[in-house]
C-alpha positions as CSV (number, residue, x, y, z in Angstrom):
1,M,5.7,9.7,-12.1
2,K,8.8,7.5,-12.0
3,A,11.0,7.4,-8.6
4,S,13.9,8.8,-10.6
5,E,12.2,11.7,-12.0
6,L,10.9,12.5,-8.1
7,R,14.4,12.0,-6.8
8,N,15.5,15.1,-8.7
9,L,12.8,17.6,-7.2
10,T,13.8,19.8,-4.2
11,V,11.9,19.0,-0.7
12,E,9.3,22.0,-1.6
13,E,8.6,20.8,-4.9
14,L,7.7,17.5,-3.4
15,R,5.6,18.7,-0.6
16,V,3.4,20.6,-3.6
17,R,3.2,17.5,-5.5
18,E,2.1,15.7,-2.0
19,R,-0.6,18.3,-1.6
20,D,-1.6,18.0,-5.4
21,L,-2.0,14.3,-5.2
22,V,-3.8,14.1,-2.0
23,D,-6.3,16.6,-3.6
24,E,-6.3,14.5,-7.1
25,I,-6.9,11.2,-4.9
26,F,-9.7,12.8,-3.0
27,H,-11.6,13.8,-6.4
28,L,-11.0,10.5,-7.9
29,R,-12.5,8.9,-5.1
30,L,-15.5,10.9,-5.7
31,R,-16.2,10.1,-9.0
32,R,-15.4,6.4,-8.5
33,A,-18.2,6.6,-5.7
34,T,-20.5,8.1,-8.2
35,A,-19.5,5.8,-11.0
36,Q,-17.8,8.9,-13.1
37,L,-14.4,7.4,-13.1
38,T,-13.3,6.3,-16.6
39,N,-9.8,5.2,-15.8
40,P,-9.6,3.2,-12.4
41,T,-6.1,2.7,-12.8
42,K,-5.3,6.1,-12.4
43,L,-6.4,6.3,-8.9
44,R,-3.8,3.3,-8.2
45,E,-1.2,5.3,-10.1
46,S,-2.1,8.4,-7.7
47,R,-1.9,6.6,-4.4
48,R,1.5,4.8,-5.5
49,T,2.8,8.0,-6.7
50,L,1.9,9.5,-3.2
51,A,3.6,6.8,-1.2
52,R,6.9,7.5,-3.6
53,V,6.7,11.1,-2.7
54,K,6.2,10.6,1.0
55,T,9.0,8.0,0.9
56,L,11.3,10.3,-0.4
57,L,10.6,13.0,2.1
58,G,10.9,10.9,4.9
59,E,14.3,9.9,3.4
60,R,15.4,13.4,3.2
61,A,13.9,14.1,6.7
62,R,16.1,11.4,8.4
63,A,19.1,12.5,6.1
64,A,18.7,15.9,7.5
65,Q,18.4,15.0,11.1
66,G,21.5,12.6,10.6
67,V,23.7,15.4,9.6
68,S,22.4,18.1,12.2
69,A,22.8,15.4,15.0
70,K,26.5,14.8,14.4
């Protein structure tokens, strides 16, 4: 998922996406360990998407703190 697509999601949707990605990465790691992973780039893509989601959540949290602190 592209960063521009993720920016259009709400905070709740981002949190749900984060949980889904963590679960997906867990299962991909298991498949890799048992040599059942057919597309190894899927793990890399999922990790990078998770990083994007966490970055957006952090940005929004800092923005919310900045607004409430003023």
